[in-house]
C-alpha positions as a Python dict, from the first residue, in 0.01 Angstrom:
ca = {
    (1, 'M'): (0, 0, 0),
    (2, 'E'): (-356, 176, 96),
    (3, 'I'): (-600, 273, -225),
    (4, 'K'): (-741, 606, -109),
    (5, 'A'): (-922, 726, -403),
    (6, 'T'): (-1026, 638, -757),
    (7, 'L'): (-883, 980, -954),
    (8, 'M'): (-1021, 837, -1318),
    (9, 'T'): (-1253, 602, -1447),
    (10, 'D'): (-1209, 434, -1803),
    (11, 'K'): (-1436, 687, -1922),
    (12, 'E'): (-1280, 986, -1773),
    (13, 'M'): (-932, 878, -1919),
    (14, 'D'): (-1098, 845, -2276),
    (15, 'R'): (-1230, 1183, -2227),
    (16, 'A'): (-911, 1331, -2119),
    (17, 'L'): (-725, 1151, -2431),
    (18, 'T'): (-988, 1283, -2670),
    (19, 'R'): (-903, 1630, -2530),
    (20, 'I'): (-593, 1618, -2518),
    (21, 'A'): (-581, 1534, -2899),
    (22, 'H'): (-792, 1842, -3014),
    (23, 'E'): (-556, 2035, -2806),
    (24, 'I'): (-253, 1902, -2962),
    (25, 'V'): (-416, 1984, -3324),
    (26, 'E'): (-556, 2307, -3221),
    (27, 'R'): (-207, 2414, -3082),
    (28, 'N'): (-4, 2270, -3401),
    (29, 'G'): (-226, 2407, -3682),
    (30, 'G'): (-294, 2036, -3761),
    (31, 'L'): (-62, 1706, -3790),
    (32, 'D'): (200, 1821, -4009),
    (33, 'Q'): (608, 1723, -3916),
    (34, 'V'): (390, 1605, -3558),
    (35, 'Y'): (542, 1308, -3448),
    (36, 'V'): (405, 1144, -3135),
    (37, 'V'): (664, 940, -2914),
    (38, 'G'): (532, 697, -2595),
    (39, 'I'): (777, 672, -2321),
    (40, 'Q'): (777, 298, -2205),
    (41, 'R'): (596, 187, -2032),
    (42, 'R'): (222, 317, -1969),
    (43, 'G'): (317, 625, -2205),
    (44, 'V'): (297, 411, -2491),
    (45, 'P'): (-37, 253, -2487),
    (46, 'L'): (-170, 627, -2373),
    (47, 'A'): (32, 735, -2702),
    (48, 'R'): (-123, 506, -2933),
    (49, 'R'): (-452, 583, -2814),
    (50, 'I'): (-386, 983, -2865),
    (51, 'V'): (-242, 855, -3238),
    (52, 'E'): (-574, 686, -3315),
    (53, 'K'): (-791, 981, -3178),
    (54, 'L'): (-587, 1226, -3405),
    (55, 'G'): (-628, 1021, -3656),
    (56, 'Q'): (-1001, 1048, -3659),
    (57, 'I'): (-1021, 1416, -3572),
    (58, 'E'): (-761, 1457, -3878),
    (59, 'G'): (-877, 1177, -4103),
    (60, 'H'): (-497, 1049, -4085),
    (61, 'E'): (-264, 918, -3840),
    (62, 'P'): (63, 1100, -3730),
    (63, 'D'): (397, 876, -3699),
    (64, 'L'): (416, 688, -3355),
    (65, 'G'): (746, 624, -3199),
    (66, 'L'): (880, 427, -2855),
    (67, 'L'): (1109, 554, -2686),
    (68, 'D'): (1298, 372, -2346),
    (69, 'I'): (1461, 593, -2125),
    (70, 'T'): (1637, 351, -1902),
    (71, 'F'): (2007, 431, -1994),
    (72, 'Y'): (1934, 795, -2005),
    (73, 'R'): (1801, 807, -1612),
    (74, 'D'): (1998, 965, -1352),
    (75, 'D'): (1915, 709, -1090),
    (76, 'L'): (1989, 380, -1328),
    (77, 'S'): (2276, 251, -1026),
    (78, 'L'): (1969, 254, -795),
    (79, 'L'): (1728, 97, -1018),
    (80, 'S'): (1878, -289, -1029),
    (81, 'E'): (2201, -452, -1164),
    (82, 'N'): (1992, -595, -1449),
    (83, 'P'): (1747, -315, -1531),
    (84, 'I'): (1465, -414, -1752),
    (85, 'V'): (1534, -258, -2136),
    (86, 'N'): (1213, -169, -2344),
    (87, 'K'): (1201, -126, -2722),
    (88, 'T'): (1318, 214, -2886),
    (89, 'F'): (1140, 216, -3201),
    (90, 'I'): (1145, 553, -3400),
    (91, 'S'): (1085, 467, -3757),
    (92, 'D'): (1146, 821, -3912),
    (93, 'A'): (1431, 1111, -3880),
    (94, 'I'): (1292, 1333, -3613),
    (95, 'N'): (1505, 1673, -3752),
    (96, 'D'): (1266, 1926, -3754),
    (97, 'R'): (925, 1727, -3661),
    (98, 'K'): (732, 1806, -3374),
    (99, 'I'): (774, 1553, -3117),
    (100, 'I'): (486, 1517, -2875),
    (101, 'L'): (620, 1302, -2570),
    (102, 'V'): (347, 1115, -2420),
    (103, 'D'): (409, 984, -2063),
    (104, 'D'): (128, 864, -1794),
    (105, 'V'): (255, 1087, -1485),
    (106, 'I'): (460, 1370, -1473),
    (107, 'Y'): (613, 1420, -1107),
    (108, 'T'): (961, 1541, -1012),
    (109, 'G'): (1062, 1609, -1421),
    (110, 'R'): (1333, 1324, -1423),
    (111, 'T'): (1171, 1113, -1676),
    (112, 'I'): (1119, 1397, -1892),
    (113, 'R'): (1439, 1523, -1909),
    (114, 'A'): (1617, 1176, -1962),
    (115, 'A'): (1308, 1165, -2273),
    (116, 'I'): (1463, 1481, -2404),
    (117, 'E'): (1804, 1373, -2365),
    (118, 'A'): (1752, 1071, -2571),
    (119, 'I'): (1544, 1238, -2808),
    (120, 'F'): (1811, 1475, -2892),
    (121, 'D'): (2105, 1175, -2903),
    (122, 'M'): (1845, 1091, -3248),
    (123, 'G'): (1856, 1431, -3406),
    (124, 'R'): (1710, 1800, -3361),
    (125, 'P'): (1364, 1834, -3356),
    (126, 'A'): (1186, 2172, -3413),
    (127, 'A'): (1000, 2142, -3106),
    (128, 'I'): (926, 1900, -2805),
    (129, 'Q'): (582, 1902, -2622),
    (130, 'L'): (485, 1734, -2323),
    (131, 'A'): (142, 1557, -2268),
    (132, 'C'): (108, 1353, -1968),
    (133, 'L'): (-251, 1208, -1829),
    (134, 'I'): (-148, 1287, -1456),
    (135, 'D'): (12, 1607, -1311),
    (136, 'R'): (96, 1533, -944),
    (137, 'G'): (323, 1782, -895),
    (138, 'H'): (652, 1804, -697),
    (139, 'R'): (876, 1900, -998),
    (140, 'E'): (1242, 1873, -899),
    (141, 'L'): (1333, 1979, -1260),
    (142, 'P'): (1192, 2298, -1436),
    (143, 'F'): (943, 2107, -1676),
    (144, 'R'): (548, 2192, -1739),
    (145, 'P'): (368, 1973, -1945),
    (146, 'D'): (176, 2131, -2267),
    (147, 'Y'): (-141, 1866, -2209),
    (148, 'V'): (-268, 1755, -1893),
    (149, 'G'): (-508, 1524, -1856),
    (150, 'K'): (-574, 1613, -1491),
    (151, 'N'): (-385, 1785, -1226),
    (152, 'V'): (-366, 1578, -892),
    (153, 'P'): (-218, 1747, -574),
    (154, 'T'): (-42, 1508, -387),
    (155, 'S'): (169, 1458, -92),
    (156, 'R'): (475, 1270, -127),
    (157, 'S'): (387, 1023, 22),
    (158, 'E'): (102, 973, -192),
    (159, 'V'): (143, 753, -522),
    (160, 'T'): (-84, 786, -844),
    (161, 'L'): (-104, 440, -1014),
    (162, 'V'): (-211, 423, -1396),
    (163, 'H'): (-344, 109, -1477),
    (164, 'V'): (-413, 58, -1893),
    (165, 'E'): (-602, -242, -2006),
    (166, 'E'): (-258, -349, -2191),
    (167, 'F'): (-59, -438, -1915),
    (168, 'D'): (-291, -388, -1587),
    (169, 'G'): (-616, -562, -1758),
    (170, 'V'): (-802, -204, -1652),
    (171, 'D'): (-811, 166, -1726),
    (172, 'D'): (-793, 387, -1449),
    (173, 'V'): (-596, 603, -1191),
    (174, 'V'): (-595, 553, -830),
    (175, 'L'): (-389, 739, -520),
    (176, 'A'): (-249, 555, -287),
    (177, 'D'): (-69, 579, 27),
    (178, 'L'): (281, 425, 59),
    (179, 'A'): (391, 241, 351),
    (180, 'A'): (744, 233, 446),
    (181, 'G'): (954, 8, 268),
    (182, 'E'): (737, 40, -66),
    (183, 'Q'): (988, 314, -199),
    (184, 'D'): (1030, 153, -503),
    (185, 'L'): (673, 202, -627),
    (186, 'R'): (764, 596, -619),
    (187, 'R'): (1012, 544, -888),
    (188, 'R'): (743, 433, -1132),
    (189, 'T'): (518, 690, -1040),
}
C-alpha cells in the first residue's frame, strides 16, 4: 500500500467534528431526543468526540450508544469463519428518538444499511441521521450523509484510512493506493 496524500490532519479532523456538532444542534433545534450512536470501530471514538462537543455547545451531552453491525453485514460469510464482534451498548429505549449514526467513512453504503437494520431491530426511532468524517463516493445503495467532515473523490483502487488516537496513536486521514492482494483493507473503508 502506498500513501498518496494526507487528507486531514488532527486539527482539521477536530474542526470538522466541531462543525458537525454545530450542524446537529442547528438541524435538530437543540439536543432534545437526540441519541448519538457510534458504529464500531472508528465511528465510536468520533461519536464520543461529537457528544463532547455537543455538551460544550448546549451545556449537556446527549446519550451515546455503541453499535456493532457484524451480524447485519451482507458479506459476513466472506469476512471470516470467526468474525470479530465488538460491543453494542444502547442504554435507553430508542423509540421516538432522533438517532445520529456516526461512522468514519461512507463508501458503498452497505455499512449504513446494516446499521439502520440493527437500529430498527431495537426499536422505532423518530428519525435517523448520518454523520461521517469522510464521504468518498462510489455508493451502491441510496444513502447520503446528513453531516460530512470532508468529501473526497476517490477511485476504486484507492482507500481512505481514518486514524484515531484511541486505536492508532494518531489522528489523521490518509489516501492510499491498494496494491493487488490488499482487498481486505477495502472492506474497512
